[in-house]
N, C-alpha and C positions, 0 to 999 in steps of 0.2 A: 645872274642868280636864279637857279632852277627852282630850288625849294621842293617842298613836299606837297603836292596838290591833292592828296587823298583827303576825304572828307572827315569832318568832325562828327561823331555820334552824339546825339542828345536825346534823352528820353525822360518820359513823365508817366504818371498814372493817366493822364489825359492831356487836355490843351494847355495846362498851366504852364508847362515848361516852354511854350512858345514866348513867353515873356522873357526868358533867359536866351533862347535862340535868337530873338530880335536884338537883345543886347549884344550878343556875339557878333551878329551881322553888322550892327551899327559900328562897332569898334574894329572889326576885322573883315572888311568887305570883300577881301580876296579869298576867304575861307569857304569852302563847300560844306553843306550841312546835311546830315541825314537825321530826320526827326522821327522818333517812334512815340505814339500815343497808346497807351494801353487802355483804350476806351471800353474795351470789353470787360475789364475787371476794376474799373474805377468806382468808387474812391478806394485808395489804400489805407486811409486813416483807421478804419474799424478792423483791418485784417491782421493776423497774427505776424510776428516777425519772420517766422519760417516761410509763410506764404510769400511775403514781400521779397525775402531773399531768393526764393525759386523764381519769381516772376523777374526780378532784376537780372538773375543769371541767364534766363532765357533770352531777354531782350538784348543784353549785352552780347551774347553769342550771335544774335541775328544781326546786330549792328557791325560787329567785327566780320561776319560774312559778307557784308556789303563794302568792305575794304576800309573801314574807319581806322584812323590813326590814334584817336583819342576818344574817350567816353566821358560826357558830362551827364551826371546823374542830377537832372534838372528837377528834383523832387526832394523836398526835405524830409518827407517821411521814408522814402526809399534810401537817401543817404543815411539817415539815422540807424535804419535796420540793416542795410546791406553793404554799404560801401567798404568796411573793413574786409568782409568776405570776398567782394569783387577784387579788391587789390591782391588778396592772397591768391585768387583763382587765376588771375592774369597779371603777374608781376612785372611784365615788360610793357604793359600798356599803362599810359598815363591817364588817371581818372581825376576829375574835378567834381566835388560835390557841393551841396548846399548846406547852410546852417543859419539858423535865426540870428539876425544882425543884433545880438545882445550887447556886444562890446561897444559898436558905435552908438547904440541907444544910451547906454549906460554913461557914455562920454558926453552926449549931446543934451540930456535931460537937465532942466533947470529946477524942476520941482522935486526931483528925486524919485519920480514915479513913471514906470514905463509900462505900457501895454503890449502884450504879445498876442497876435492872432495866429494860431497854428493849429494843426490836427492834434488829437488826443495822443496819437503814436508818437508824434514829434515831441510833445510836452512830457511824455512819460520815458523818453528815451535816455540812455546813459550819456550820449553825446550832448544833449540839451542840458542835463544836469551838471555836466562838467563846465559848460560855458557859463552857467549861472554861478557856479562856485568860483571860477576864475575872475569873471568880469562884472558881476552884478552883486557882489556880497553886500555892498552899501546902498544899493538901490531896491526900492520896493516895486515888485513885478506883479502885475495884474494879468492874468492869463484867461484865454477863452478858447476852447477847442473848435468853436465856429461850426457846430453841428448842422448839417444840411446846406452849407454854403458852396461846397465844391459841386455838388450835383446841380445846383442853380446855374452856376457858371458854366458847367459842361452843356447845359441846355440851352445856353445862349441868352439867358435872362439877366443880362448885365445892368439894364436899367428898369427892370420889372418891379413893380410895387412890392411883390413878395420878397425880393432881394433887398430893397431899400428897408423894409420893416425888420428883416432879420439882422442886417447890419446895425440898424438903430438899437436893437435889443443888445447887441454885442458891444457897441462902444459907448452908449449912454452911461452904464454903470462906471466905466473907466473915466469918463469926462468928469463924471460927479465926483470921484475920488481924486481929481486934479492930476490925471495923466497928461503930459504934455508932449509925449514921443510914443509913436505907435510903430511896433515892429510887424511887418508882413512876413509870417513865418511859413507861408506856403506860396508856391510859384503861380497858383491860380489867382491869388488875391490882387495882383496889379491890374487885372482886367476890369476891377470894380473901383478903381481908383477915383474916377470922377464922382461917383456917388459917395464914396468914403470921404472925400475931401469936403463935400457939401455938408456932410453930417458932423465932421469934427471941427471945421472952421480953420482959420488962419493961426490959432493959438497952439495948435497941436501938429507937430511935424511927423510925417510918415516916411519910414525907411524901407525902401525896396532893395533887396540884396543883389538884384540881377546885374547891375553895372559893375559891381565888385567881383562877381563871379566871372564876368566877361574879362576883366583885367587879369584875373588869375589864369584864365585859359590862355591869354596872350603870353603871360609869363612861363607857363609850363610848355607851351609850343617852342618858345625861344630856347628854354632850358633844354629841351630834348631835340633841338634842331629839326623840328617838324612844321615850321611856318611855311605858308604857301609862298610860291614865288611871286614877284612883282608882276609878272605877266599872266598870272593865273586867271582863268575865266571860271568863276564859281558857278556851282549848279546846286540845286536843292531838291531833295526828295523827302516826301512824308508818308508815313506808314502808320496804320492803325489796326488793332486787334479786334475792334468792334464791327458791327453791322453797318450796312449802307446808310441807314437813318442816322446813326451816330457820326458817320462821316460827313453828312450834310451839316449838322451842327458844327463840326470841327471845321469845315470850309468857311461857313458863315462867320464865325468868330475870327478865324485867321484873316479874312479881308476886312473885317470891322476894325481890327486892332493894328495889324502890321502895315506899315508904309510900304514895305517892300513887296513886289509882285510874286509872292510865294504861293504855291498851290500843291495839292496832293498828287503825287506821282503814282502811287500804287497803294492798293489795299491789300494787306496780308491776311 
């Protein structure tokens, strides 16, 4: 079986989508990956829908120019703003996006109260509103836009006191309201899971959607007959729109978090 050994394109506003890329790598070790971090324009949360669509179109075209067979929008904000337009622009390319794990959280909660950590753009999006209406009508949702958290993660301050203090201000009111399930609605947030777990304790479960996204990637590859062959030798390339100083942070976090020996191939 020869398979399709072209790479999967993955992009995010910054390094957050690496949590998704790593989940894909773990589940599908034969697949090659091209990752684009828009570090020059991060964060996306405060930006307009039109800007995010334009950025997403530019990055998608770049990844397709690298020969990618599928595009994973590993960013909740970009998924909410741009995914329908991307699918309309490239109808023959399979896309996989992100969404806050509202459904599994609503099913898992025992107290009937769920905390959602997400950017303001995600919380205000039509996609998020539809999820709430479909799956969380009988659940009390406590949301926080986590202002300032993505820049701290991008700067590599994963266990910095500033990050811990911000997280404490975010989750303490939720815990006081008896939230027992916490949704990570941004792909950056899994990078601060160790600190977050210390703050919320064992009584609150944390839902990271990255493994579910990887499973969806596997399903779509099989559906479109695009899976890599059994003898494929995967390779990885990483691109970023930012300056070399930002790439240094990017590399540092990459090697801090991922177990796989991935590195940056090129700076765009």
